[in-house]
C-alpha positions in Angstrom: 104.8 116.7 81.6 101.0 116.7 82.4 99.8 120.5 80.9 96.2 120.7 81.5 94.8 117.6 81.7 90.9 118.2 83.1 89.0 115.8 85.4 85.5 115.8 86.6 84.1 119.3 86.6 85.1 122.1 84.1 88.4 124.0 85.2 89.3 121.3 87.7 92.8 120.9 86.7 95.1 117.8 87.6 98.9 118.5 88.1 99.0 121.2 85.6 102.4 122.5 84.9 104.6 124.1 82.7 107.2 121.7 80.4 111.0 122.8 81.7 113.3 124.7 79.8 114.5 122.9 76.2 111.9 120.4 76.8 109.1 121.7 74.8 108.5 118.7 72.4 108.5 119.6 68.3 104.8 119.5 66.9 105.2 116.2 65.5 105.9 114.7 68.8 103.6 116.5 70.6 100.5 114.0 70.5 102.4 111.0 71.8 103.4 113.2 74.9 99.5 114.1 75.2 98.6 110.4 75.7 101.4 110.0 78.3 99.8 112.8 79.9 96.7 110.7 79.7 97.9 107.9 81.3 99.5 109.5 84.1 96.2 111.4 85.0 94.3 107.6 84.7 97.1 106.3 87.0 96.8 108.8 89.3 93.1 108.7 89.9 93.4 104.8 89.8 93.5 104.7 93.9 89.9 106.1 93.5 90.3 110.2 94.0 90.8 112.4 90.9 93.7 114.8 92.6 97.3 114.8 92.0 98.6 112.1 94.6 98.5 108.2 94.3 97.9 106.6 97.9 98.7 103.1 97.8 97.7 102.9 101.9 98.7 104.5 105.2 102.7 104.4 104.2 103.3 107.7 103.7 107.1 107.3 102.3 105.8 104.7 100.0 102.5 107.1 98.9 105.3 109.8 98.2 107.6 107.4 96.1 104.3 106.3 93.9 103.1 110.4 93.6 106.6 111.2 92.4 107.1 108.4 89.8 103.8 109.3 88.6 104.4 113.1 88.2 108.1 114.5 88.3 110.2 111.1 87.4 107.9 110.4 84.3 107.7 114.0 83.4 111.7 114.4 83.6 112.0 111.3 81.7 110.2 112.6 79.1 112.2 115.6 79.3 115.4 113.6 79.0 114.1 111.9 76.0 113.5 115.1 73.9 117.2 116.6 75.2 118.9 113.3 74.1 121.1 114.5 71.2 122.3 110.7 70.2 118.5 109.3 69.9 117.2 109.8 66.4 113.4 110.8 66.2 112.1 107.6 65.4 113.5 106.0 68.7 112.0 109.2 70.7 108.8 108.1 69.6 109.3 105.0 70.5 110.5 105.5 73.9 107.8 107.9 74.4 104.9 105.4 73.2 106.3 103.2 75.7 106.0 105.4 78.9 102.4 105.5 77.4 102.2 101.4 77.2 103.8 100.9 80.8 101.1 103.2 82.7 98.2 101.6 80.4 99.4 97.7 81.8 100.6 99.2 85.5 97.0 100.3 85.7 95.2 98.0 83.8 96.8 95.5 86.4 96.6 97.7 89.5 92.7 98.1 89.2 92.5 94.1 88.3 94.7 93.6 91.4 97.1 91.8 89.5 100.1 94.2 90.9 101.4 95.8 93.8 101.9 99.9 93.9 104.4 99.6 95.5 106.5 97.9 92.3 105.8 101.0 90.2 109.6 102.5 91.2 111.3 99.3 90.3 109.2 99.5 86.8 110.8 102.7 85.8 114.2 101.6 87.0 114.3 99.0 84.6 112.5 101.1 81.9 115.1 103.7 82.1 118.2 101.3 82.3 117.0 99.5 79.1 116.4 102.8 77.3 120.5 103.1 78.3 121.3 100.3 76.7 119.1 100.3 73.7 120.0 103.8 72.7 123.9 102.5 72.2 122.9 99.7 70.5 123.5 97.0 73.4 121.2 94.2 74.1 118.7 94.3 76.8 119.2 90.5 77.7 121.4 90.8 80.6 118.9 93.6 82.5 116.2 91.2 81.5 118.1 87.8 82.7 118.8 89.6 86.3 114.9 91.2 87.1 111.5 89.2 87.7 109.6 88.1 85.2 107.1 90.9 85.9 109.4 93.7 85.1 111.2 91.7 82.4 107.4 91.5 80.8 106.5 95.2 81.3 109.9 96.1 79.2 108.7 93.7 76.5 104.9 95.0 76.4 106.0 98.7 76.1 107.5 97.8 72.8 109.7 100.4 73.0 112.7 97.9 72.8 110.9 95.7 69.6 114.2 96.7 67.4 116.6 95.6 70.2 119.1 93.1 69.0 118.1 91.1 72.4 114.6 91.2 72.2 114.0 87.6 70.7 116.1 86.3 73.4 114.8 88.2 76.2 111.1 87.0 74.9 112.4 83.6 75.6 113.9 84.7 79.2 110.7 86.2 80.4 108.3 83.0 79.4 110.9 80.8 80.6 110.3 82.6 83.9 106.7 83.0 83.5 106.4 79.1 83.0 108.6 78.6 86.5 106.1 80.7 88.1 102.7 79.0 86.5 104.1 75.1 85.5 100.6 74.6 84.8 100.8 76.4 81.5 104.4 74.8 80.7 102.7 72.1 78.1 100.3 74.6 76.8 102.6 77.4 76.3 105.6 75.1 74.5 103.3 73.7 71.6 103.5 77.0 70.6 107.3 77.5 71.7 108.8 74.0 71.1 112.5 75.6 71.0 112.8 77.4 73.9 116.2 77.2 75.3 115.3 75.2 78.2 112.6 73.4 77.1 114.0 69.7 78.2 114.1 71.2 82.0 110.7 73.2 81.8 109.2 69.8 80.3 110.6 67.6 83.2 109.2 70.3 85.6 105.8 70.1 84.5 105.6 66.1 84.4 106.4 65.8 88.0 103.7 68.0 89.0 101.4 67.2 86.1 101.5 64.0 85.0 98.0 63.8 83.5 99.0 66.9 81.3 102.1 64.9 79.9 100.1 61.9 79.2 98.0 64.8 77.0 100.6 66.0 75.3 103.0 63.1 75.0 100.0 61.5 72.9 100.0 64.2 69.9 102.0 64.1 66.5 104.1 67.6 66.9 107.3 68.8 68.1 106.7 68.9 71.4 105.5 65.5 71.7 108.6 64.1 69.8 110.5 65.9 72.5 108.7 64.6 75.1 109.4 61.2 74.1 112.9 61.6 73.3 113.6 62.5 77.2 115.6 60.2 79.2 113.4 60.1 82.4 111.5 57.2 83.7 108.2 59.1 84.3 108.4 60.5 81.1 109.0 57.1 79.4 106.6 55.1 80.7 103.9 58.0 80.1 104.9 58.0 76.9 104.4 54.6 76.2 100.7 54.7 78.0 100.4 58.1 75.2 101.2 55.7 72.3 99.5 52.8 73.2 96.7 53.2 71.2 93.3 53.3 72.9 94.4 51.4 76.0 96.4 54.4 77.2 93.6 55.4 79.7 93.5 52.2 80.9 97.2 52.1 82.2 97.8 55.6 83.1 95.5 54.8 87.3 98.7 52.4 87.8 101.5 54.7 86.8 102.7 54.4 90.5 103.2 51.1 90.9 104.3 50.6 87.0 107.6 53.2 88.3 107.9 51.2 91.3 107.9 47.7 89.5 105.3 46.5 91.2 103.2 46.2 88.2 103.7 45.7 84.7 102.0 46.5 81.2 101.2 43.2 80.5 99.3 42.5 83.8 97.1 45.1 82.9 96.6 43.6 79.4 95.2 40.7 81.1 92.4 42.3 82.5 91.6 45.4 80.8 88.7 44.3 78.3 87.3 42.5 80.8 84.9 45.5 83.3 84.7 43.1 86.1 88.1 42.6 86.7 89.4 45.8 85.6 87.2 47.2 88.0 88.8 44.7 90.7 92.2 45.7 89.8 91.5 49.2 90.2 89.9 48.4 93.9 92.9 46.4 94.5 95.6 49.2 93.5 93.3 51.8 95.6 93.4 50.0 98.9 97.2 49.3 98.2 97.7 53.1 97.7 96.0 54.3 100.6 98.0 51.5 102.5 101.1 53.1 101.6 100.1 56.7 102.1 99.3 55.8 105.8 102.7 56.4 107.9 104.1 53.6 108.9 104.1 55.2 113.1 103.6 59.0 114.3 105.9 61.5 112.6 106.6 59.6 109.8 106.6 60.4 106.4 103.7 59.6 104.1 104.7 57.6 100.9 104.1 59.9 98.1 101.5 57.9 95.2 101.5 59.5 91.4 98.4 60.4 90.3 96.1 59.2 93.1 93.4 61.1 91.1 93.7 59.3 87.5 92.8 56.3 89.8 90.4 57.8 91.5 88.8 59.2 87.9 89.3 56.0 86.6 87.8 53.9 89.8 84.5 56.4 89.8 84.1 55.9 86.1 84.3 51.9 86.4 82.2 51.9 89.2 79.3 53.9 87.4 79.3 52.1 84.1 78.6 49.1 84.1 77.7 48.5 87.4 75.8 51.6 88.5 74.3 52.3 85.4 73.4 48.9 85.2 71.2 48.3 88.4 69.6 52.0 88.0 68.2 51.2 84.4 67.2 47.8 85.8 64.9 49.8 88.5 61.7 48.3 87.6 62.9 44.8 87.4 62.8 41.8 90.5 65.7 42.0 92.5 67.3 38.6 91.6 67.9 40.1 87.9 68.4 43.5 88.8 71.5 43.1 91.1 72.5 40.2 89.3 75.9 41.8 88.3 76.8 42.7 91.7 77.2 39.3 93.1 80.7 38.3 92.0 81.9 41.5 93.8 83.7 41.5 97.2 82.4 43.7 100.5 85.4 46.3 99.5 84.6 46.1 96.1 80.7 47.0 96.6 82.1 49.8 99.3 84.0 51.6 96.5 80.8 51.0 94.3 78.7 53.0 97.3 81.2 55.9 97.7 82.4 56.4 94.1 79.0 56.3 92.9 77.4 58.6 95.3 75.9 60.9 93.1 74.5 58.4 90.2 73.2 55.3 92.7 69.4 55.5 92.9 67.9 55.0 96.3 66.7 51.4 96.0 70.1 50.7 94.3 71.8 51.5 97.5 69.1 50.3 100.1 68.2 47.1 98.4 71.5 46.5 96.7 74.3 47.6 97.5 74.2 48.0 101.1 72.7 44.8 102.4 74.7 42.3 100.0 78.0 44.5 101.2 77.0 43.7 104.6 76.6 40.1 104.0 80.0 39.9 102.4 81.1 41.3 105.1 79.9 39.2 107.8 77.4 41.4 108.6 80.4 43.3 110.7 81.1 46.9 110.5 84.1 46.8 111.6 85.4 44.7 109.3 84.4 46.7 106.4 86.2 49.5 107.5 89.6 47.2 108.2 89.1 46.2 104.7 89.1 49.5 103.3 91.4 50.7 105.8 88.7 53.6 106.6 89.4 55.2 103.1 86.6 57.4 102.5 84.6 56.3 105.7 83.1 59.6 105.8 81.7 59.7 102.7 80.0 56.3 103.4 78.6 57.3 106.7 77.0 60.2 105.1 75.5 58.2 102.7 74.5 55.8 105.2 73.1 58.5 107.1 71.1 60.0 104.1 69.2 56.3 103.3 68.7 55.8 106.7 70.9 52.9 107.0 73.6 54.4 109.6 71.9 53.3 112.8 71.9 49.3 111.0 75.6 49.8 110.4 76.6 51.0 113.7 74.7 48.0 115.3 76.9 46.2 112.8 79.9 46.8 115.4 80.6 44.0 117.8 80.5 46.6 120.7 79.0 50.0 121.6 82.5 51.5 122.0 83.6 51.0 118.6 81.1 52.4 116.9 81.2 55.5 119.1 85.1 55.7 118.0 84.0 55.6 114.7 81.4 58.3 114.9 84.0 60.4 116.9 86.6 60.2 114.3 83.9 61.1 111.6 83.6 64.5 113.4 87.5 64.8 114.1 90.5 66.3 112.1 88.6 68.6 109.7 91.3 71.3 110.3 93.9 69.1 108.9 91.7 68.6 105.5 92.3 71.0 102.2 88.6 70.9 101.0 85.3 71.4 102.7 84.1 67.6 101.4 84.4 66.3 104.8 82.8 69.0 106.4 80.0 68.9 104.1 79.4 65.6 104.7 79.6 65.6 108.5 77.3 68.7 108.1 74.7 66.3 105.9 74.7 63.5 108.2 73.7 65.5 111.3 70.7 66.5 109.5 69.4 62.9 109.0 70.5 62.1 112.3 69.2 64.6 114.3 65.9 63.2 113.1 66.5 59.6 113.7 68.7 59.1 116.3 69.0 62.0 118.8 71.2 60.4 121.3 73.7 60.1 118.9 73.3 63.5 117.2 73.8 64.9 120.5 77.4 63.1 120.9 77.8 64.1 117.4 77.3 68.3 118.8 79.4 67.4 121.9 82.5 66.2 119.7 82.0 69.2 117.5 82.2 71.5 120.3 85.1 70.1 122.0 86.8 70.1 118.7 86.3 73.4 118.7 88.3 74.0 122.1 91.1 72.2 121.3 91.2 74.3 118.1 91.1 77.5 120.0 93.8 76.3 122.3 96.1 75.3 119.6 95.1 78.6 117.9 94.3 77.0 114.7 92.1 79.3 112.6 90.8 77.0 110.0 90.0 74.3 112.5 88.2 77.2 114.8 86.0 78.5 111.6 85.0 74.9 110.8 84.0 73.7 114.1 82.2 77.0 115.2 80.1 76.9 111.8 79.2 73.3 112.9 78.6 73.8 116.2 76.0 77.1 115.4 74.2 75.1 112.5 74.2 72.0 114.4 72.4 73.7 117.2 70.4 76.1 114.6 68.7 72.8 113.8 66.6 73.0 117.0 64.5 75.8 116.5 64.5 76.1 120.3 68.1 77.0 120.5 67.1 80.3 119.1 70.5 80.0 116.9 69.9 83.2 114.1 72.3 82.1 111.2 71.9 85.1 109.4 73.0 87.0 112.3 76.1 85.0 113.2 77.4 84.6 109.9 75.9 87.1 107.6 74.2 84.0 105.4 70.4 84.8 103.8 67.5 83.7 106.4 67.9 80.4 106.8 64.1 79.3 108.1 62.2 81.6 105.5 62.2 83.1 102.1 60.5 86.7 102.4 58.2 87.6 99.3 60.5 90.7 98.6 63.1 88.3 97.5 60.8 85.8 95.1 59.9 89.8 93.6 63.6 91.7 93.1 62.8 93.6 90.2 58.7 93.4 89.8 55.7 92.5 91.9 55.0 89.1 90.5 56.7 85.9 91.4 58.1 83.7 88.3 58.0 79.7 88.1 59.6 77.6 85.8 58.8 73.9 85.9 60.2 71.4 84.2 58.4 68.4 82.7 60.0 65.4 81.1 58.8 63.3 77.7 58.3 59.5 79.7 54.8 58.3 80.6 55.8 59.5 84.2 56.5 62.8 83.3 53.3 63.4 80.9 51.6 61.9 84.0 53.1 64.8 86.1 52.2 67.2 83.4 48.6 66.5 83.2 48.5 66.3 87.3 49.8 70.2 87.2 47.5 70.9 84.3 44.3 69.6 86.4 45.5 71.8 89.5 45.3 74.9 87.7 41.8 75.4 87.4 40.0 78.1 90.0 42.9 80.9 90.9 44.6 80.4 87.7 44.2 81.5 83.7 46.2 80.6 80.8 47.9 83.5 79.6 50.6 81.6 76.9 49.7 78.1 75.0 52.5 77.7 72.3 53.6 73.8 70.9 56.5 73.7 73.0 55.5 75.2 76.4 52.1 77.1 78.5 51.9 79.7 81.1 49.8 80.2 83.7 49.0 83.3 85.8 47.5 83.7 88.9 43.7 85.6 89.2 43.6 85.9 93.0 46.1 87.1 95.6 49.5 88.0 94.8 50.0 87.9 91.1 52.3 84.4 89.8 53.1 83.6 86.7 54.0 79.8 86.0 56.0 78.8 82.7 56.3 75.1 81.7 57.7 73.1 79.0 55.1 70.6 77.4 56.5 67.0 77.7 57.6 66.0 74.0 59.3 63.4 72.5 62.6 63.1 73.9 64.1 60.8 71.1 63.4 63.4 68.5 65.1 65.9 70.5 61.4 67.7 70.5 61.5 68.2 74.3 65.2 70.2 74.3 63.8 72.1 71.8 61.2 72.9 74.0 63.2 73.6 76.6 65.0 75.9 75.1 62.6 77.9 73.4 60.9 78.6 77.0 64.3 79.5 78.6 65.0 82.1 75.5 61.9 83.5 75.4 62.2 84.4 79.6 65.7 85.6 78.6 64.5 88.1 75.9 62.3 89.1 78.2 64.3 89.7 81.4 62.5 87.2 83.5 64.6 85.4 86.1 62.5 83.0 88.0 62.8 82.7 91.8 61.2 79.8 91.6 62.1 76.4 89.9 60.4 73.1 89.6 62.2 69.8 89.0 59.3 67.3 87.7 61.3 64.4 86.3 63.3 61.0 87.3 66.7 61.8 89.0 68.1 61.0 85.4 66.9 64.1 84.4 67.8 66.1 87.0 71.3 67.5 85.9 69.4 68.8 82.8 67.2 70.8 85.0 69.7 71.9 87.7 72.0 73.4 84.3 69.4 75.6 83.5 68.6 77.2 86.7 69.6 80.9 87.0 71.3 82.5 90.1 68.2 84.3 91.0 66.6 81.3 92.0 65.4 81.2 95.7 63.1 78.1 96.3 64.3 75.0 93.9 62.1 72.2 94.5 63.7 68.6 93.2 60.9 66.1 93.1 63.2 63.4 91.8 64.2 60.4 93.7 67.5 61.1 95.7 67.2 65.2 94.7 68.6 65.4 98.4 71.9 64.3 97.1 71.8 66.8 94.3 71.6 70.2 96.6 75.5 70.8 96.5 75.3 71.0 92.7 71.9 73.3 92.9 74.2 75.5 94.7 76.5 76.2 92.5 74.0 77.5 90.0 71.8 79.4 92.4 73.9 79.9 96.2 71.0 81.3 97.8 68.3 78.7 96.9 66.3 76.9 99.4 65.9 73.5 98.3 63.3 70.8 98.8 64.0 67.3 97.6 63.7 63.7 99.0 66.3 61.4 100.5 64.9 58.9 98.6 61.6 58.1 96.5 60.0 61.0 94.8 56.2 60.5 94.6 54.0 62.5 92.7 51.2 63.0 94.9 53.5 64.4 97.6 54.8 66.7 94.8 51.6 68.2 93.8 50.4 68.2 97.4 53.6 70.5 98.1 53.5 72.8 94.9 49.8 73.2 95.4 50.5 74.5 99.2 53.6 76.5 98.4 51.7 78.4 95.2 48.9 79.3 98.0 51.4 80.7 100.3 52.9 82.9 97.6 49.3 84.1 96.6 49.2 85.5 100.3 52.3 87.8 99.8 53.5 86.5 102.9 57.1 84.9 103.6 57.2 81.1 103.4 58.0 80.5 106.9 59.6 76.9 106.6 58.9 75.1 109.9 54.9 76.1 110.1 54.8 75.5 106.3 56.2 72.0 106.7 53.9 71.4 109.6 50.9 72.3 107.3 52.5 70.2 104.6 52.4 67.2 107.3 48.9 67.5 107.9 48.0 66.9 104.5 50.5 64.3 103.4 52.3 63.3 106.1 50.8 60.0 106.3 51.9 59.4 102.7 54.5 56.7 101.6 57.8 58.4 101.5 56.6 61.7 102.9 59.3 61.3 106.0 62.2 61.4 103.2 61.3 64.8 102.0 64.0 67.5 103.5 62.6 71.4 104.0 65.4 73.7 103.6 66.4 74.5 106.9 67.1 70.5 107.5 69.9 71.3 104.8 73.0 71.4 107.0 75.3 70.9 104.6 74.0 73.7 101.9 74.1 75.8 105.2 77.7 75.2 105.9 79.0 75.9 102.2 76.8 79.3 102.7 78.2 80.0 106.4 81.6 79.3 105.2 81.5 81.2 102.3 80.4 84.2 104.3 82.7 84.0 106.9 85.8 83.4 104.6 84.5 86.4 102.4 84.5 84.7 99.2 82.0 84.3 96.3 82.8 80.6 95.3 83.7 78.1 97.3 87.3 76.6 95.8 88.3 74.8 98.5 84.8 72.5 98.5 85.5 70.9 94.7 82.4 70.8 94.1 81.5 68.8 97.4 82.3 65.7 95.5 
């Protein structure tokens, strides 16, 4: 009943028609029909065109049906409501308003791509059937029961049947159907709706899919928790016992699978849970057991399913970092015998897991001087023995770390024969198409960036293996494998500038070897730089060194109690902002950084160059404050190279410069002086010639070889290229590459 709905320019009428005989509504209901008319128009133009037709695609039959529903069928439905001699005025208003809400919800979900356009006829089939039941006082429950969740939900959201005798039961039915589709929402929903008729079956469904959620909800003191704890089920009973065991519950949870299988008792865990070393050893022993059980006994055999391997992994990472990694990191200025004393009682296997699960936290010196040499000593100097001890668990992560810390050549030489080491590196590259995340692919790419600098023959063999895997996946028509190995092949070749590989052209990623001046000045003719300082002794020294460098060619333009700003006086305009290195313990440093960030945000300033001038344990604080506009990020801390993927989660197009090992103040300042000089020229930052210039000034300095330019960050390039290939804004598969 769209009468004269105008869209766009005055005089442009959409689906104008006169009401059929006998359908003219009384004045008191005309407004509600007008509301429906308006929503018909909104729905018709949800396909992007303001006309009398709705087009969902190239199927003309579907397009005709959808247009018919949105025009003639809804008009006829409005008319039938007005002609209904049984329905009272209040009921007619409810039905008309229900049509309006059906259209509002449909259009909204259509624009959000949460509903298929072709579902529209079925929605109104159900709506008319529900009207027929409701006008006679019959329950809509049978209709809702046989309908899909989506249809039932639309009926209830229409509010047309709020007074139907089956409304409450229908709501429970729809809610239950929703939870069957979204089991991860079961516990959260049952918390507020603990009396759903099929509550127990829903609890069991969620329990076996999400044991961690089961633990959290079983620990509460509410009706849902009581219902959980009453269920007679082995898994539910075991987890409920853990959840109600006071502060020890989290310590039991990693061993859930062995407890269920009768291989471990609560008493065995009680005997070690208060001893950090013994508890860590039990975690490692259990990890090895789980890994071995998950390996098929023979080709084609099914793997043993392990409950809550993720829970064990999280706890193992937590206990590797604290106390072990945190302790040896904190003692980085102490003599090695004192610093690494805590590691002496650990086996080669236990040290291996400290490395792979402490990757994001371990300092370069903690790995190179502590964990790695002691691990190899306890493995009898045999790399093959170590791999057998851990059943090759997470070996790709370890190889990536060894490459990044320049110990890979030494590790491969610890294999008794060249053939075994080559087999390991072949396995390192193989099988990426079978993975469900990008973590292994990122590790392979990152490793190549280090290997190509130190062992060109090994790098050449890696490239050959990648290309062989690419051809194998092409032969098998494995699309995931084709994408992954094609990316690695081109990225590996791009590391050699003589190959002429243009990743921008190949994969649509931002330029790899340069940053244009225009990209650094997107909304203004000025480059904004944000530098972060910290309040320890080294932070104060870094700050003073930077101030000393801001002499000729710079002028101070802001100097508050918390931060400063300098502007260039020669060349293209630059503005450098940085906080003062105030006291940390009093919280003044945090306030200073926040004050500067607030100032930039209030003035709409988005720095495109970000600089971290602090130790590695401050890096996370800097990274959390990086804005997406950042195009160049310099991490001056030790081991900043291992935080590249964290930076990319905040600034996906950033070119990142960092050290694989120790960050040196003299090198950091020399880099920044050269970068600022280049920025003032107004020319693009070309990384290959830039790095040659940098090497001429700093190449002989201790630690320079560990600084990695952006075009060598192949793991970062891999993620960017994958995202471009797959057409996604965020890499959901990568799981933060950790």
